[in-house]
Backbone as a ProteinNet text record, in pm:
[ID]
protein_1_A
[PRIMARY]
MAKNIQSLERAAAMLRLLAGGERRLGLSDIASSLDLAKGTAHGILRTLQHEGFVEQDAASGRYQLGAELLRLGNSYLDVHELRARALVWTDDLARSSGESVHLGVLHQHGVLIVHHVFRPDDSRQVLEVGAMQPLHSTALGKVLCAYDPVAHSEATESERGSFTSRTVTDGERFEALLDLVRAQGWAADREETWEGVAAVAAPVHDRRRMPVGAVAVTGAVERLCPGGELRPELIGAVRDCARAVSRDLGAGRF
[TERTIARY]
64.9	-10.4	79.6	54	114.2	103.6	236.8	237.9	161.3	135.3	19.5	177.9	147.3	283.6	246.1	328.8	323	273.8	361.1	322.3	187.2	168.6	-0.3	-81.8	-66.6	-164.1	-186.3	-59.9	-48.3	-115.3	-82.1	-132.3	-307.8	-394.3	-488.6	-542.4	-482.4	-513.8	-549.8	-432.7	-444.1	-555.2	-593	-711.6	-847.9	-851.6	-989.1	-971.1	-869.5	-862	-878.6	-872.1	-900.7	-1048.4	-1097.7	-1226	-1340.1	-1285.8	-1368.3	-1336.1	-1426.9	-1376.2	-1377.8	-1287.8	-1244.1	-1211.8	-1269.7	-1221.7	-1078.3	-976.1	-854.3	-761.3	-666.6	-566.8	-445.7	-363.3	-236.4	-161.6	-22.7	95.6	93.1	103	106.1	-12.4	-155.7	-255.9	-276.5	-187.1	-241.2	-110.2	2.2	125.2	73.4	2.9	-22.1	-155.8	-229.2	-363	-324.3	-216.9	-160.3	-58.4	-18	115.6	252.8	264.5	365.4	470.7	577.1	689.9	633.8	688.7	646.5	684.8	839.9	880.6	810.8	792.6	716.4	602.7	523.8	390.1	391.4	480.4	523.4	580.5	639.9	693.9	555	457.7	338.2	224.6	266.7	139.4	184	322.1	397	358.5	376.7	339.6	200	96	-39.4	-61.2	-1.3	-26.3	18	122.1	185.4	103	17	-74.1	-219.3	-241.1	-336.9	-490.3	-421	-512.3	-538.1	-420.4	-413.9	-368	-484.7	-425.8	-398.8	-260.6	-243.3	-286.8	-347.8	-418.6	-280.6	-306	-134.9	-158.2	-285.2	-252.7	-219.3	-273.3	-294.2	-165.5	-133.7	-68.8	-126.2	-240	-331.5	-373.6	-385.3	-434.6	-565	-600.4	-751.4	-747.3	-841.9	-876.1	-864.4	-785.7	-782.1	-896.5	-866.2	-1002.2	-961.5	-844.6	-825.8	-904.5	-940.5	-1034.8	-1143.4	-1216.8	-1380	-1355.4	-1272.3	-1248.4	-1276.5	-1206.6	-1201.8	-1330.4	-1389.2	-1520.1	-1605.1	-1614.1	-1741.7	-1721.8	-1599.3	-1593.2	-1634.8	-1633.6	-1666.4	-1821.5	-1871.7	-2018.5	-2076.9	-2005.1	-2056.9	-2077.9	-1967.3	-1977.4	-2073.4	-2101.4	-2196.9	-2362.5	-2351.3	-2485.4	-2503.3	-2415.9	-2420.8	-2477.6	-2412.9	-2457.9	-2592	-2610.3	-2756.3	-2852.1	-2836.7	-2914.3	-2932.1	-2829.4	-2834.2	-2863.8	-2905	-2956.3	-3069.6	-3168.5	-3294.4	-3282.3	-3240	-3231.7	-3127.4	-3034.4	-2927.8	-2975.7	-3036.4	-3147.2	-3267	-3297.7	-3426	-3339.2	-3237.5	-3155.7	-3101.1	-3051.6	-3025.6	-3126.9	-3269.5	-3347.8	-3398.4	-3405	-3461.5	-3359.7	-3256.2	-3125.1	-3108.9	-3087.7	-3051.9	-2926.8	-2820.7	-2714.2	-2668	-2505.2	-2463.3	-2435	-2424.3	-2442.5	-2341.8	-2269.1	-2159.4	-2195.5	-2155	-2116.1	-1993.8	-1934.6	-1809.4	-1752.7	-1648.6	-1629.5	-1468.6	-1414.8	-1286.3	-1188.4	-1085	-1028.5	-847.7	-765	-648.3	-591.7	-635.1	-583.6	-691.8	-778.1	-896.1	-985.5	-1087.6	-1249.2	-1234.6	-1310.9	-1335.6	-1503.4	-1513.5	-1629.3	-1699.1	-1772.2	-1862.7	-1990.8	-2042.5	-2181.4	-2170.9	-2204.1	-2234.2	-2356.5	-2461.8	-2585.9	-2532.2	-2569.9	-2529.7	-2638.1	-2594.2	-2665.6	-2774.7	-2903.9	-3021.3	-3073.2	-2960.9	-3000.2	-2887.8	-2891	-2827.7	-2659.6	-2587.8	-2467.8	-2372.8	-2270.9	-2169.9	-2129.9	-2110.8	-2067	-1966.6	-1883.2	-1799	-1827.7	-1822.6	-1844.3	-1729.5	-1770.9	-1655.6	-1629.1	-1710.8	-1711.1	-1563.4	-1505.6	-1361	-1250.3	-1314.3	-1226.2	-1182.3	-1073.4	-1009.9	-1024.8	-1079.8	-1092.3	-1023.8	-934.7	-897.5	-979.2	-912.8	-985.2	-994.2	-890.4	-879.5	-954.1	-995.4	-1078.1	-1180.5	-1245.3	-1365.3	-1419.5	-1597.6	-1718.4	-1720.3	-1703.1	-1712.1	-1607.3	-1476.3	-1364.7	-1367.7	-1448.1	-1463.7	-1537.3	-1626.9	-1742.5	-1693.6	-1580.5	-1557.9	-1437.9	-1363.3	-1281.2	-1334	-1463.3	-1533.9	-1582.1	-1632.4	-1694.2	-1615.1	-1517.8	-1432	-1323.4	-1285.1	-1136.2	-1037.8	-1052.3	-950.7	-955.2	-1019.9	-1022.2	-932.7	-984.7	-912.3	-756.7	-731	-597.2	-523.2	-574	-494.5	-489.6	-613	-576.6	-503	-484.8	-405.8	-246.6	-218.4	-96	-18.4	-93.7	-37.9	-41.2	56.1	62.1	-68.3	-125.5	-239.9	-203.7	-228.8	-190.4	-272.6	-251.9	-293.8	-362.5	-488.2	-542	-579.6	-619.4	-679.3	-621.1	-633.2	-627.9	-708.5	-805	-907.9	-886.9	-816.7	-768.6	-709.4	-785.9	-756.2	-623.9	-494.2	-398.3	-325.6	-379.8	-322.3	-384.6	-313	-374.2	-465.4	-439.3	-547.3	-667.2	-676.4	-808.3	-869.4	-790.5	-847.5	-934.9	-855.5	-972.6	-1076.2	-1055.4	-1172.8	-1285.2	-1260.3	-1332.2	-1383.7	-1362.4	-1427	-1499.6	-1482.1	-1573.6	-1686.3	-1667.6	-1816.5	-1893.6	-1816.5	-1905.3	-1977.9	-1931.1	-1975.5	-2119.5	-2062.1	-2177.2	-2299	-2276.6	-2397.9	-2438.3	-2339.5	-2402	-2371.9	-2321.3	-2276.6	-2168.2	-2062.8	-1976	-1969.1	-1910.2	-1924	-1770.1	-1761.7	-1643.9	-1682.8	-1608.6	-1645.3	-1491.5	-1482.1	-1354.3	-1238	-1238.4	-1141.6	-1050	-1101.7	-1069.6	-1045.7	-1122.4	-1132.3	-1202.5	-1127.7	-1204.2	-1343.6	-1434.7	-1533.8	-1655.6	-1607.3	-1712.4	-1727.7	-1814.4	-1869.8	-1940.8	-1959.8	-2026.7	-2069	-2149.4	-2202.4	-2233.6	-2182.9	-2220	-2220.5	-2300.9	-2352.6	-2318.4	-2295.9	-2245.9	-2345.7	-2326.3	-2427.2	-2344.4	-2460.4	-2437	-2480.7	-2418	-2494.5	-2568	-2609	-2676.8	-2582.9	-2464.9	-2413.3	-2362.4	-2431.1	-2406.8	-2276.6	-2203.3	-2061.4	-2069.7	-1980.4	-1993.4	-1928.3	-2018.2	-1951	-1925	-1972	-1973.9	-2033.7	-2027.6	-2100.2	-2162.7	-2257.6	-2310.3	-2314.8	-2294.1	-2297.1	-2352.8	-2401.5	-2422	-2325.4	-2250	-2134.8	-2202.3	-2168.1	-2193.8	-2112.1	-2152.4	-2087.6	-2118.9	-2022.6	-2018.2	-2138.7	-2174.2	-2266.2	-2392.1	-2437.2	-2557.3	-2577.2	-2451.6	-2508.5	-2482.2	-2381.5	-2372.6	-2399.3	-2525.7	-2541.8	-2555.1	-2476.5	-2420.8	-2326.7	-2256.6	-2164.2	-2168.9	-2345.8	-2364.1	-2435.9	-2397	-2488.4	-2644.1	-2698.2	-2847	-2910.1	-2972.8	-3041.8	-3111.8	-3176	-3256	-3176.2	-3051.4	-2974	-2909.2	-2860.5	-2822.4	-2946.9	-3061.3	-3163	-3168	-3159.1	-3213.4	-3074.8	-2949.1	-2851.5	-2849.9	-2867.6	-2917	-2993	-3133.2	-3222.4	-3173.7	-3109.9	-3085.9	-2994.2	-2926.9	-2802.5	-2862.9	-2963.8	-3052.5	-3128.4	-3185.1	-3288.7	-3195	-3068.1	-2979.7	-2928.1	-2877.2	-2865.9	-3000.2	-3129.3	-3238.8	-3227.5	-3208.9	-3216	-3126	-3000.3	-2890.8	-2896.9	-3007.2	-3062.8	-2987.3	-2946.4	-2911.5	-3020.4	-3149.1	-3225.7	-3259.2	-3309.8	-3324.8	-3207.3	-3146	-3015.3	-3124.4
-119.9	21	126	226.7	366.9	410.9	480.3	559.1	687.2	772.9	909.8	986.3	1117.4	1198.2	1337	1322.8	1373.8	1513.1	1584.8	1738.3	1770.9	1698.6	1695.5	1682.4	1565.5	1515.4	1672.3	1707.6	1865.4	1951.3	1975	2130.4	2116.3	1941.1	1925.5	1959.4	1911.6	1937.9	2065.4	2161.1	2299.4	2386.5	2311.4	2395	2331.1	2243.7	2151.6	2252.1	2296.4	2361.6	2502.8	2574.6	2727.4	2732	2607.6	2616.4	2585.3	2556.5	2533.2	2658	2624.2	2711.7	2864.2	2927	3071.2	3091.9	3232.9	3271.3	3271.1	3355.6	3352.7	3260.9	3239.8	3172.4	3180.2	3218.2	3249	3120.9	3148	3076.8	2963.9	2997.9	2916.8	2811.5	2891.5	2809.6	2680.6	2696.3	2620.1	2531.5	2559.3	2470	2380.2	2442.9	2336.4	2269.2	2345.9	2232.2	2105.4	2123.2	2012.8	1926.3	1978.5	1893.1	1930.1	2043.8	2055.7	2156.3	2137.7	2238.2	2391.2	2478.1	2658.4	2636.4	2584.1	2616.3	2542.8	2427.5	2316.5	2388.5	2429.5	2475.6	2627.7	2690.3	2856.6	2819.7	2716	2657.6	2627.7	2517.6	2499.3	2609.1	2653.4	2807.3	2893.9	2913.5	2996.5	2953.6	2807.6	2762.5	2769.6	2747.8	2752.9	2913.2	3002.9	3136	3206.9	3119.7	3125.1	3102.5	2956.4	2912	2995.7	3065.7	3140.8	3074.5	2953.4	2883	2946.5	3027.2	3063.3	3236.8	3296.9	3453.1	3489.4	3576.5	3613.7	3766.5	3790.6	3936.7	4015.3	4127.1	4256.5	4290.2	4322.6	4394.9	4264.5	4151.8	4064.7	3951.7	3936.2	3843.9	3686.2	3713.4	3526.7	3516.6	3405.7	3311.7	3263.8	3306.2	3271.9	3175.3	3094.7	3030.9	3172.9	3115.1	3220	3210.9	3290.2	3289.9	3177.4	3164.6	3015.9	2928.9	2873.5	2782.5	2812.7	2920.2	2959.7	2958	2991.8	2954.3	2802.2	2729.5	2601.3	2526.8	2562.1	2556	2558.5	2669.4	2714.4	2653.9	2607.7	2507.8	2403.2	2358.3	2187.9	2204.8	2290.6	2311.2	2354.7	2392	2460.7	2347.9	2275.7	2118.3	2005.5	1991.8	1944.8	1976.3	2096.7	2156.2	2136.7	2136.2	2156.1	2023	1926.9	1790.1	1737.2	1786.4	1777.5	1811.9	1910.5	2022.8	1956.3	1891.6	1853.5	1707.6	1645.5	1486	1440.8	1520.8	1491.5	1552.1	1647.4	1693.8	1605.1	1581.8	1458.3	1330	1267.9	1155.9	1180.9	1306.7	1309.7	1356	1397.7	1409.1	1267.9	1194.1	1042.3	982.2	973.3	897.3	978.8	1105.6	1146.1	1145.6	1140.1	1142.8	1006.7	871.7	755.2	762.4	848.3	869.6	900.8	892.4	895.1	1061.6	1090.2	1224.4	1250.2	1350.3	1396.3	1486.5	1540.3	1666.5	1684	1811.1	1838.2	1975.5	1972.3	2135.6	2115.1	2233.9	2261.8	2220.9	2134.1	2081.5	2052.4	2123.2	2099.3	2080.9	2184	2203.8	2095.9	2058	1973.1	1980.1	1881.6	1857.2	1729.4	1777.6	1653.7	1649.9	1504.1	1443	1406.7	1490.2	1479.6	1406.8	1388	1286.6	1230.1	1118.4	999.9	950.2	972.5	905	784.6	701.4	587.4	579.4	561.6	527.7	427.6	457.2	387.8	271.1	186	33.9	-76.8	-192	-284.7	-301.7	-210.1	-237.5	-199.8	-276.2	-271.8	-144	-55.2	74.8	98.3	192.9	225.2	362.1	355.6	482.2	552.4	698.1	764.6	895.6	878.3	982.9	990.4	1110.2	1096.8	1110.9	1069.1	1067.1	1228.4	1230.8	1350.7	1384.3	1484.1	1476.9	1630.4	1598.4	1752	1861.8	2010.4	2124.3	2177.8	2120.7	2182.8	2092.5	1977.9	1907.2	1862	1855.7	1789.6	1881	1833.1	1948.1	2023.4	1948.5	1989.9	2114.9	2082.8	2135.7	2292.2	2285.7	2404.8	2497.8	2412.7	2535	2600	2526.7	2575.8	2693.7	2670.9	2770.6	2912.6	2876.1	2960.7	3071.4	3023.4	3102	3078.5	3046.8	3050.5	3117.1	3259.3	3271	3209.8	3132.6	3085.4	2948.5	2865.8	2767.4	2804.4	2899.9	2982.3	2992	3052.8	3070.1	2961.1	2842.4	2712.3	2631	2655.3	2602	2655.7	2771.1	2850	2873.1	2874.1	2873.5	2747.1	2649.2	2468.3	2448.6	2362.1	2263.7	2177.4	2210.1	2151.6	1997.7	1893.6	1755.4	1742.3	1669.2	1609.4	1482.2	1431.5	1295.6	1263.1	1317.7	1243.6	1355.6	1324.6	1407	1542.8	1518.8	1654.1	1714.3	1710	1801.7	1963.6	2036.6	2156.8	2203	2246.8	2271.1	2415	2440.3	2582.8	2721.5	2760.7	2884.2	2957.6	3046.1	3112.7	3028.7	2914.5	2815.6	2795.5	2770.2	2758.5	2865.5	3000	3112.1	3132	3103.6	3108.7	3033.8	2888.6	2788.4	2830	2900.3	2955.1	3076.2	3165.5	3258.3	3189.7	3079	3013.6	2970.8	2891.6	2839.1	2915.6	3061	3179.1	3251.3	3278.9	3279.1	3179.7	3043.1	2960.1	2928.8	2939.8	2901.3	2713.5	2659.2	2500.4	2461.9	2376	2360.3	2167.9	2150.5	2014.3	1953.3	1828.1	1726.4	1613.6	1632.2	1531.4	1464.9	1356.2	1295.9	1377.4	1432	1542.2	1498.9	1397.5	1322.7	1174.3	1116.6	958.7	927.2	865.3	785.6	747.7	795.1	726.4	771.7	880.5	931.6	1080.6	1132.2	1256.7	1314.2	1420.6	1493.2	1616.7	1685.6	1814.3	1885.1	1983.3	2048	2207.4	2204.6	2302.6	2365.3	2514.5	2572.3	2596	2536.7	2582.1	2690	2784	2899	2899.4	2970.2	2948.9	3116.6	3177.2	3247.1	3400.6	3396.2	3499.8	3497.1	3417.1	3417.4	3380.4	3313	3244.4	3099.3	3058.3	2925.9	2868.8	2722.9	2642	2491.8	2518.9	2351.2	2363.2	2204.4	2184.9	2044	2090.5	1927.1	1881.8	1746.4	1697.4	1565	1550.4	1423.7	1378.9	1235.6	1184.2	1008	998.1	862.1	854.3	748	717.9	809.4	882.5	956.5	942.4	813.3	786.8	804.5	769.8	809.8	952.1	1031.8	1193.4	1272.4	1238.2	1301.2	1201.6	1177.8	1098.5	1232.3	1189.8	1278.9	1366.5	1344.3	1447.2	1589.3	1571.8	1732	1642.2	1774.2	1702.6	1708.8	1581.2	1637.9	1742.3	1803.2	1951.4	1941.3	1844.9	1782	1789.3	1687.2	1676.7	1810.2	1894.2	2055.2	2116.2	2093.6	2185.6	2119.3	1990.3	1909.1	1940.1	1934.2	1976.3	2083.3	2212	2363	2340.5	2301.2	2307.4	2241.8	2149.6	2066.2	2190.7	2233.3	2318.5	2452.2	2475.1	2615.2	2587.1	2448.5	2402.6	2396.7	2359.6	2350.4	2483.6	2550	2678.4	2743.4	2736.5	2825.9	2753.6	2636.8	2570.3	2628.5	2667.6	2734.4	2860.4	2882.5	3049.4	3144.6	3100.3	3194.2	3272.6	3223.7	3295.5	3253.9	3351.1	3271.9	3332	3220.3	3275.2	3245
10.1	20.5	-15.7	-82.7	-87.5	53.4	86.3	181	171.6	252.3	233	227.3	192.9	216.1	336	426.8	540.5	540.3	465.4	444.7	402.8	316.2	249.9	334.4	426.8	530.7	638.6	691.7	761.7	701.3	583	531.3	512.5	472.5	486	650.6	714.2	867.2	909.2	852.1	860.1	819.4	674.5	633.8	686.5	713.5	834.9	927.4	1014.6	1156.1	1088.7	1022.6	971.4	930.3	892.5	837.6	946	1081.9	1179.8	1281.6	1385.4	1519.6	1483.7	1527.5	1519.5	1374.7	1323.9	1193.4	1147.1	1251	1240.1	1355.9	1319	1415	1410.7	1507.9	1515.3	1494.6	1466.8	1443.4	1555.9	1695.2	1808.2	1819.1	1785.3	1802.4	1707.7	1562	1493.3	1501.9	1552.1	1596.1	1721.6	1791.5	1929	1887.8	1830	1777.8	1701	1610.5	1520.1	1599.7	1683.4	1783.1	1670.4	1612.5	1523.8	1598.7	1545.9	1570.2	1483.6	1552.9	1517.2	1365.5	1339.6	1249.6	1115.6	1178.2	1056.1	1001.5	1111.7	1086.4	998.1	1015.9	954.5	813.6	779.6	675.6	574.5	610.2	547.4	550.5	654.8	601.8	510.3	494	383.1	289.3	233.1	117.6	49.8	167.1	123.8	109.4	188.8	155.5	27.7	-21.6	-132.2	-272	-228.7	-350.2	-324	-239.3	-205.9	-131	-69.4	24.6	151.9	177.7	324.3	295.9	382.4	369.5	548.1	557.5	677.5	674.9	822.5	843	867.3	801.4	830.5	974.3	986.4	1142.3	1278.8	1258.6	1367.3	1336.1	1215.7	1193.8	1176.6	1223.9	1213.3	1065.9	1061.8	958.4	925.9	783.7	746.3	643.1	607.4	471.7	388.9	228.4	133.8	-7.2	-68.9	-158.8	-282.2	-263.4	-367.1	-381.6	-256	-189.6	-238.4	-229.8	-226.4	-421	-469.1	-630.4	-665.1	-601	-625.3	-562.9	-468.3	-412.1	-543.6	-552.2	-674.4	-801.2	-838.6	-947.1	-930.2	-820.8	-808.8	-801.2	-732.4	-712.5	-876.8	-949.9	-1064.4	-1166	-1162.3	-1238.1	-1185.2	-1064	-1005	-1060.6	-1037.4	-1063.8	-1204.6	-1290.2	-1429.2	-1473.5	-1429.7	-1450.7	-1393	-1243.5	-1201	-1301.2	-1356.1	-1427.5	-1576.7	-1612.8	-1754.2	-1756.5	-1635.2	-1649.3	-1712.5	-1715.1	-1762.3	-1956.5	-1954.9	-2101.4	-2176.6	-2097.4	-2202.1	-2217.8	-2122.1	-2135.8	-2243.9	-2286.6	-2381.5	-2519.8	-2482.6	-2630.4	-2705.4	-2582	-2636	-2702.5	-2625	-2673.8	-2838.4	-2835.9	-2943.3	-3047.1	-3048	-3158.7	-3178.6	-3056.1	-3083.6	-3093	-3045.7	-3044.6	-2895.5	-2889.5	-2747.2	-2751.8	-2582.4	-2538.6	-2466.3	-2483.5	-2381.2	-2333.3	-2207.1	-2132	-2096	-2159.4	-2144.9	-2038	-2005	-1917.2	-1958.9	-1916.2	-1972.4	-1837.8	-1869.6	-1755.7	-1816.4	-1733.5	-1772.5	-1940	-1989.9	-2148	-2227.4	-2163.9	-2267.1	-2207.4	-2283.8	-2243.5	-2110.8	-2035.1	-1919.4	-1938.6	-1970.8	-1960	-1866.2	-1802.1	-1681.7	-1649.8	-1817	-1801.9	-1945.5	-1919.7	-2089.9	-2083.9	-2146	-2234.9	-2293.1	-2259.9	-2392.9	-2490.1	-2597.8	-2722.2	-2691.8	-2728.5	-2676.5	-2773.4	-2757.6	-2849.2	-2771.9	-2810	-2739.8	-2769.4	-2843	-2861.2	-2707.9	-2739.4	-2624.5	-2637.4	-2511.9	-2491.6	-2406.9	-2395.1	-2289.8	-2217.7	-2092.8	-2021.4	-2016.4	-2062.8	-2102.9	-1960.5	-1884.2	-1759.1	-1702.4	-1713.3	-1650	-1772.6	-1904.5	-2016.2	-2065	-2104.2	-2187.2	-2327.5	-2374.2	-2491.2	-2559.9	-2669	-2710.6	-2740.9	-2719.8	-2740.2	-2891.7	-2944.9	-3102.6	-3201.9	-3167.9	-3274.1	-3250.1	-3126.5	-3083.7	-3097.2	-3103.3	-3095.2	-2998.9	-2872.6	-2744.7	-2735.5	-2753.8	-2744.1	-2842.1	-2946.6	-3061.4	-2978.7	-2917.4	-2846.5	-2727.2	-2647.4	-2556.2	-2569.1	-2688	-2735.2	-2788.8	-2845.5	-2907.2	-2823.9	-2705.7	-2607.2	-2482.7	-2423.1	-2319.8	-2314.5	-2301.2	-2311.1	-2302.3	-2149.1	-2125.9	-2201.2	-2237.1	-2360.9	-2450.7	-2493.4	-2642.4	-2616.3	-2502.8	-2513.3	-2477.4	-2404	-2376	-2548.7	-2601.6	-2755.8	-2822.6	-2848.1	-2918.5	-2881.1	-2772.2	-2686.5	-2694.9	-2726.2	-2727.8	-2843.5	-2896.5	-2981.9	-3033.8	-3160.9	-3189	-3310.5	-3214.7	-3286.8	-3397.6	-3460.5	-3606	-3561.1	-3549.3	-3514.2	-3677.3	-3729.1	-3876.9	-3969.6	-4116.5	-4242	-4216.2	-4133.5	-4128.6	-4037.3	-3920.9	-3808.6	-3838.2	-3823.4	-3843	-3719.4	-3768.1	-3693.8	-3700	-3824.3	-3870.7	-3760.7	-3744.8	-3631.8	-3704.3	-3837.4	-3892.5	-3919.9	-4000.2	-4010.1	-3900.3	-3756.9	-3670.9	-3600.4	-3602.4	-3567.4	-3630.8	-3780.6	-3853.1	-3838.2	-3801.7	-3754.4	-3651	-3543.3	-3422	-3416.7	-3529.5	-3579.9	-3624.1	-3689.4	-3773.7	-3665.1	-3539.8	-3433.1	-3363.7	-3370.2	-3291.5	-3364.6	-3474.4	-3594.4	-3589.5	-3589.8	-3625	-3456.6	-3364.8	-3218.1	-3215.8	-3304.3	-3261	-3351.8	-3307.8	-3359.5	-3375.6	-3526.7	-3559.4	-3527.2	-3538	-3546.5	-3629.5	-3767.9	-3880.5	-3908.5	-3829	-3838.3	-3817.7	-3729	-3725.9	-3575.8	-3496.6	-3378	-3400.7	-3443.3	-3458.7	-3618.2	-3667.3	-3804.1	-3791.8	-3865.2	-3859.2	-3768	-3683.1	-3566.3	-3609.9	-3598.8	-3616.8	-3476.2	-3434.9	-3359.8	-3381.8	-3306.5	-3303.2	-3149.1	-3134.5	-2949	-2979.4	-2896.3	-2845.5	-2695	-2679.9	-2550.4	-2440.1	-2318	-2187.5	-2127.9	-2086.9	-2013.4	-1851.5	-1771	-1638	-1635.7	-1486.7	-1453.7	-1481.7	-1491	-1524.6	-1671.6	-1732	-1900.5	-1930.7	-1842.6	-1875.6	-1930.4	-2021.5	-2057.4	-1952.1	-1948.9	-1823.1	-1879.5	-2018.3	-2040.7	-2194.6	-2235.4	-2368	-2370.7	-2460.6	-2489	-2627.6	-2637.8	-2775.4	-2829.5	-2913.4	-2961.2	-3036.8	-3013.1	-3094.8	-3139.6	-3269.4	-3352.6	-3455.9	-3549.9	-3648.3	-3768.3	-3834	-3918.2	-4009.3	-4080.5	-4178.2	-4107.7	-3968.7	-3923.2	-3928.5	-3875.7	-3821.8	-3930.3	-4042.2	-4170.5	-4309	-4343.7	-4448.2	-4557.3	-4658.1	-4777.5	-4738.8	-4640.8	-4593.6	-4503.4	-4504.3	-4442.8	-4274.6	-4158.9	-4077.9	-4062.9	-4010	-4017.6	-3938.3	-3994.8	-3953.8	-3840	-3804.7	-3703.6	-3565.3	-3613.5	-3483.6	-3399.9	-3526.6	-3468.7	-3400.3	-3431.1	-3372.6	-3224.5	-3214.3	-3088.6	-2999.5	-3048.6	-2962.3	-2884.2	-3008.4	-2936.8	-2839.7	-2865.5	-2779.8	-2619.3	-2647.4	-2524.5	-2438.2	-2510.7	-2472.3	-2382.7	-2459.5	-2425	-2261.8	-2286.7	-2173.8	-2054	-2057.8	-1950.6	-1906.1	-1978.1	-1972.7	-1889.4	-1927.8	-1875.1	-1732.2	-1704.3	-1550.3	-1467.2	-1543.8	-1455.9	-1449.5	-1500.3	-1459.5	-1570.8	-1694.9	-1772.9	-1859.2	-1852.1	-1936.8	-2065.4	-2167.5	-2290.8	-2384.4	-2430.2	-2532.1	-2713
[MASK]
++++++++++++++++++++++++++++++++++++++++++++++++++++++++++++++++++++++++++++++++++++++++++++++++++++++++++++++++++++++++++++++++++++++++++++++++++++++++++++++++++++++++++++++++++++++++++++++++++++++++++++++++++++++++++++++++++++++++++++++++++++++++++++++

């Protein structure tokens, strides 16, 4: 069994200590409560402070939880609220389209799949929740890049690898593609990431009208793009689903 890292355990204990009881604690109080030497406690606190997890009051010298923890907590709540709000709508989309549905969010330079509804048939399928997809080639990723400045920066400032002969890697072509996504309100992936696979995605916004994710229908290219073009009713269904989730998140009408 792998051993726990002692410094991380101590840091976690400090954060729990600061989260309960008094709003602010001094170095001596923290060291005494956790049975640590003052020097050890101070070193951990300085690291947490540098990362934004802990703040020190300039007047009293006491420590309290930092704003970075609030940001992380809000991100956690946002993702889970997004998934909860999307459950019914994505189930309906899978039934109406007859294809797989994915819900994705920006995470670590890619798209993290946070919800996956299987294609409603008897075929063998693999659950993709927790899987990562590239930003620049997938329908989900292109939607996020078009509407989220952070996703856009991550995709344009990093190397865009080629997965198939259809992957767009050139910077100017990629920007033109994002302009098109913003103009039409949806993005497509026609065998740009995986041979034989196509997808169409639309953005989900929250109550602040900020992009918090994207929803996509994914399936075999011959089913989604008969004759080489995406089925219009699929595009409409994906956009309707994204709008419904956005409304449930408080975004109002888009």
